[in-house]
C-alpha positions as CSV (number, residue, x, y, z in Angstrom):
1,M,33.6,-22.5,-31.9
2,D,32.8,-25.9,-33.4
3,K,34.5,-26.0,-36.8
4,T,31.6,-28.1,-38.1
5,A,29.5,-24.9,-37.9
6,E,31.7,-23.5,-40.6
7,R,31.7,-26.5,-42.9
8,A,34.1,-27.2,-45.8
9,A,32.4,-24.5,-48.0
10,T,32.9,-21.7,-45.4
11,T,35.9,-22.6,-43.3
12,P,38.7,-20.0,-43.8
13,T,41.9,-20.7,-45.6
14,R,44.8,-20.6,-43.2
15,Y,48.5,-20.3,-43.8
16,L,51.5,-21.9,-42.1
17,D,55.2,-20.9,-42.7
18,V,57.6,-23.8,-42.9
19,D,61.2,-22.9,-43.6
20,G,60.1,-19.8,-45.6
21,V,57.3,-21.6,-47.6
22,R,53.7,-20.5,-46.9
23,Y,51.4,-23.5,-47.1
24,A,47.7,-22.9,-47.6
25,Y,45.3,-25.2,-45.7
26,R,41.9,-25.5,-44.2
27,E,40.6,-27.3,-41.1
28,V,37.1,-28.8,-40.5
29,G,35.9,-30.9,-37.6
30,P,34.4,-30.9,-34.1
31,D,36.0,-29.2,-31.1
32,N,36.2,-32.7,-29.5
33,P,36.8,-35.3,-32.3
34,V,36.5,-38.9,-31.5
35,D,40.3,-39.2,-31.9
36,K,42.9,-36.5,-31.6
37,T,44.8,-37.8,-34.7
38,P,43.9,-35.6,-37.7
39,I,43.4,-36.7,-41.2
40,L,45.7,-34.9,-43.7
41,F,44.1,-34.8,-47.2
42,L,46.5,-35.0,-50.1
43,H,45.0,-33.9,-53.4
44,R,44.8,-35.2,-57.0
45,F,46.4,-33.9,-60.2
46,R,45.5,-30.2,-60.6
47,G,43.4,-30.2,-57.5
48,T,43.3,-27.3,-55.1
49,L,41.5,-26.8,-51.8
50,D,38.4,-25.9,-53.6
51,D,38.1,-29.2,-55.4
52,W,37.6,-31.4,-52.4
53,D,33.9,-32.4,-52.3
54,P,32.3,-30.4,-49.4
55,G,29.8,-33.2,-48.9
56,F,32.5,-35.8,-48.4
57,V,34.6,-33.5,-46.2
58,D,31.7,-32.5,-44.0
59,A,30.5,-36.1,-43.6
60,L,34.0,-37.2,-42.3
61,A,34.4,-34.1,-40.3
62,K,31.3,-34.9,-38.2
63,T,33.7,-37.0,-36.0
64,R,37.2,-36.3,-37.3
65,H,39.6,-33.5,-37.5
66,V,40.2,-33.0,-41.2
67,I,43.0,-30.9,-42.7
68,L,43.0,-30.0,-46.4
69,F,46.5,-29.3,-47.5
70,S,48.0,-27.6,-50.6
71,D,51.6,-28.4,-51.5
72,Q,54.1,-25.8,-52.7
73,E,53.0,-23.6,-55.6
74,V,49.5,-25.2,-55.7
75,G,46.7,-22.7,-55.2
76,S,47.8,-20.0,-52.9
77,S,50.7,-21.9,-51.4
78,S,54.1,-20.4,-52.1
79,G,57.4,-22.1,-52.8
80,S,58.5,-24.2,-55.8
81,A,56.4,-27.1,-57.0
82,A,57.7,-30.5,-56.2
83,T,59.3,-32.6,-58.9
84,S,58.9,-36.0,-57.3
85,V,56.4,-37.9,-55.2
86,D,59.0,-38.3,-52.4
87,E,59.4,-34.5,-52.4
88,K,55.7,-34.0,-52.1
89,A,55.7,-36.5,-49.2
90,R,58.5,-34.6,-47.5
91,N,56.6,-31.4,-47.8
92,A,53.4,-32.8,-46.4
93,A,55.3,-34.4,-43.5
94,D,57.2,-31.1,-42.7
95,F,53.8,-29.3,-42.7
96,A,52.2,-31.7,-40.4
97,K,55.1,-31.6,-37.9
98,K,55.2,-27.8,-38.0
99,L,51.5,-27.7,-37.3
100,G,52.3,-29.6,-34.1
101,F,51.3,-33.2,-34.8
102,L,53.4,-36.2,-34.0
103,T,50.9,-38.7,-35.5
104,I,48.6,-38.3,-38.5
105,D,46.4,-40.3,-40.7
106,V,46.6,-39.6,-44.4
107,L,44.0,-39.7,-47.1
108,G,45.3,-39.4,-50.7
109,F,43.2,-39.1,-53.8
110,S,44.7,-40.1,-57.2
111,M,48.1,-38.4,-57.3
112,G,47.6,-37.8,-53.6
113,G,47.3,-41.6,-53.2
114,F,50.9,-41.9,-54.5
115,V,52.0,-39.3,-52.0
116,A,50.1,-41.2,-49.2
117,Q,52.0,-44.3,-50.1
118,A,55.3,-42.5,-50.0
119,I,54.8,-40.6,-46.8
120,A,53.7,-43.8,-45.0
121,I,56.8,-45.6,-46.2
122,N,59.2,-42.8,-45.5
123,E,57.6,-41.6,-42.2
124,P,56.4,-44.8,-40.4
125,T,56.4,-43.1,-37.0
126,L,54.4,-40.1,-38.2
127,V,51.7,-41.9,-40.2
128,R,49.3,-44.2,-38.3
129,K,46.8,-45.2,-41.0
130,V,46.4,-44.7,-44.7
131,I,43.4,-44.2,-47.0
132,I,44.1,-44.4,-50.7
133,V,41.2,-43.3,-53.0
134,G,41.3,-43.7,-56.8
135,A,45.0,-44.7,-57.0
136,A,47.1,-47.7,-57.6
137,G,50.8,-48.5,-57.1
138,G,53.4,-47.5,-59.6
139,G,56.0,-49.5,-61.5
140,N,54.4,-52.9,-62.0
141,P,55.0,-54.1,-65.5
142,E,51.8,-56.1,-65.4
143,A,49.6,-53.0,-64.9
144,A,46.8,-52.4,-67.4
145,P,46.9,-49.1,-69.3
146,P,44.4,-46.3,-68.8
147,T,41.8,-45.5,-71.4
148,D,43.0,-43.9,-74.6
149,I,41.5,-40.5,-74.0
150,V,41.7,-39.9,-70.2
151,F,44.9,-37.9,-70.2
152,E,43.8,-35.8,-73.1
153,I,40.7,-34.8,-71.2
154,A,42.6,-34.4,-67.8
155,L,44.9,-31.8,-69.5
156,R,42.2,-29.6,-71.0
157,P,42.3,-26.0,-69.7
158,E,38.8,-26.2,-68.3
159,Y,36.4,-29.2,-67.7
160,S,32.9,-29.4,-69.0
161,L,30.3,-31.3,-67.1
162,E,30.9,-34.3,-69.4
163,D,34.7,-34.0,-68.8
164,V,34.1,-34.2,-65.1
165,R,31.7,-37.1,-65.5
166,Y,34.2,-39.0,-67.6
167,L,37.2,-38.3,-65.4
168,F,35.6,-39.0,-62.0
169,F,32.3,-40.7,-62.3
170,A,30.9,-43.7,-64.3
171,E,28.9,-43.7,-67.5
172,G,25.3,-42.8,-66.8
173,R,26.1,-41.0,-63.5
174,D,25.2,-37.5,-64.8
175,E,23.0,-36.8,-61.7
176,E,25.8,-37.6,-59.3
177,T,28.2,-35.5,-61.4
178,R,25.9,-32.5,-61.3
179,A,25.3,-33.0,-57.5
180,Y,29.1,-32.9,-56.9
181,L,29.5,-29.7,-59.0
182,D,26.6,-28.1,-57.1
183,R,28.3,-29.0,-53.8
184,R,31.6,-27.7,-54.9
185,A,30.0,-24.4,-56.1
186,T,28.8,-23.7,-52.6
187,R,32.3,-22.3,-51.9
188,T,32.0,-18.6,-52.9
189,S,34.6,-16.9,-50.8
190,S,38.4,-17.2,-50.4
191,Q,38.7,-19.3,-53.6
192,E,42.0,-20.7,-54.7
193,P,43.7,-19.8,-58.0
194,P,44.0,-22.6,-60.5
195,V,47.1,-24.6,-60.9
196,T,49.4,-23.0,-63.5
197,P,50.5,-24.8,-66.7
198,E,54.1,-24.8,-65.4
199,V,53.1,-26.7,-62.3
200,I,50.8,-29.0,-64.2
201,G,53.8,-29.9,-66.3
202,K,55.8,-30.8,-63.2
203,M,52.9,-32.9,-62.0
204,V,52.8,-34.8,-65.2
205,S,56.5,-35.5,-65.0
206,L,56.4,-36.8,-61.4
207,I,53.3,-38.9,-62.1
208,G,55.1,-40.5,-65.1
209,D,58.2,-41.2,-63.0
210,F,56.1,-42.9,-60.3
211,M,53.9,-44.9,-62.7
212,S,56.8,-46.1,-64.8
213,G,58.7,-47.5,-61.9
214,K,61.5,-45.1,-62.1
215,T,61.1,-44.1,-58.4
216,G,61.1,-47.7,-57.2
217,H,58.0,-47.3,-55.0
218,Y,56.4,-50.6,-56.1
219,E,59.3,-52.5,-54.6
220,K,58.9,-50.6,-51.3
221,L,55.2,-51.4,-50.8
222,K,56.2,-54.3,-48.6
223,D,57.4,-51.7,-46.1
224,L,54.1,-49.9,-46.0
225,R,52.9,-51.8,-42.9
226,Q,50.3,-49.4,-41.5
227,P,46.6,-50.3,-41.7
228,T,45.6,-49.2,-45.2
229,L,42.1,-48.8,-46.8
230,I,42.0,-48.7,-50.6
231,V,38.8,-47.2,-52.0
232,S,38.2,-47.7,-55.7
233,G,35.5,-47.7,-58.4
234,D,35.4,-50.5,-60.9
235,R,35.1,-48.2,-63.9
236,D,38.1,-46.0,-63.2
237,P,39.5,-44.7,-66.5
238,F,42.9,-43.9,-65.0
239,F,43.4,-47.2,-63.0
240,P,41.7,-50.3,-64.3
241,F,40.6,-52.4,-61.4
242,K,43.4,-55.0,-62.1
243,N,45.9,-52.3,-61.0
244,I,44.0,-51.6,-57.8
245,W,44.0,-55.3,-57.0
246,M,47.8,-55.5,-57.5
247,L,48.3,-52.7,-55.0
248,Y,46.1,-54.5,-52.5
249,R,48.0,-57.7,-53.1
250,E,51.4,-56.1,-52.3
251,L,50.4,-54.3,-49.1
252,P,50.9,-56.3,-45.8
253,N,47.9,-54.8,-44.0
254,A,45.3,-53.6,-46.4
255,Q,41.6,-53.7,-47.0
256,L,39.9,-53.0,-50.3
257,L,36.6,-51.3,-50.7
258,A,35.3,-51.4,-54.4
259,Y,32.2,-49.6,-55.6
260,P,30.4,-51.1,-58.7
261,N,29.6,-48.7,-61.5
262,S,31.7,-46.0,-60.0
263,G,34.7,-44.2,-61.5
264,H,37.8,-42.4,-60.4
265,G,36.2,-40.5,-57.5
266,P,34.0,-42.9,-55.6
267,H,34.0,-40.5,-52.6
268,Q,32.4,-37.9,-54.9
269,Q,29.8,-40.3,-56.3
270,H,29.0,-41.7,-52.8
271,P,30.3,-39.0,-50.4
272,E,28.4,-39.9,-47.2
273,E,28.7,-43.7,-47.7
274,V,32.5,-43.6,-48.3
275,A,32.9,-41.3,-45.3
276,E,31.0,-43.7,-43.2
277,K,33.2,-46.6,-44.3
278,I,36.4,-44.6,-43.6
279,E,35.2,-43.7,-40.2
280,Y,34.6,-47.4,-39.5
281,F,38.1,-48.2,-40.8
282,L,39.7,-45.6,-38.6
283,S,37.7,-46.7,-35.5
284,T,38.2,-50.4,-35.8
285,T,41.6,-51.3,-37.2
């Protein structure tokens, strides 16, 4: 059966055992994609399988085999939550290999963008192409700081509509924010449990280590030689555009796609358009 008939909102959650850890994942895409190489989605801070925008996933899955992945102790995945970006990268690589793939493309959103950088650097024969959405590099002392209140909002137990708007969209983009929330709400079965406070604490710590330069990933960016597409909004409260530009500057083989009056999640504000640009990138580079 063609997986596009299921769509992101209805495709079942599957599980894969890797060395005693049960990883939760979902697959969407046609029976005969334009390319056999799948796209492994790596999620943001606090994100579960349910938080991916179904409109964006479905748009990309018209032609591509999309795999949504939950790392250890996120959602219904078992195991113990990773304490470093490199550990998250190893987990994702082990999962992809156990699923039977020798080559993958990776798409990382926000914290997942850190993981996408790490897995591409650490697994150059596994990762063919890289898409980084709403993320910069970590460890550059010239980086501009985030807004004063963004982390306070990001750590709230639950997000209001205005919180979602501030975190992921640009000011005045209430209509697009509601549209995203409506699309996300179409998932009514097999929903994932929220990320626990303990795991959130581990995520905060590994993000801090990466962004402060403690992990040394900024110096390794020269080794990320795969074709890379960076997708960013120019009003991102987490990563001022200067930081996105510095990531682009350090990568040997990168393209930068910037959306004006767009925030941290340009793929949620412009789901079909961003999917179209990613498809073009995957088809032509």
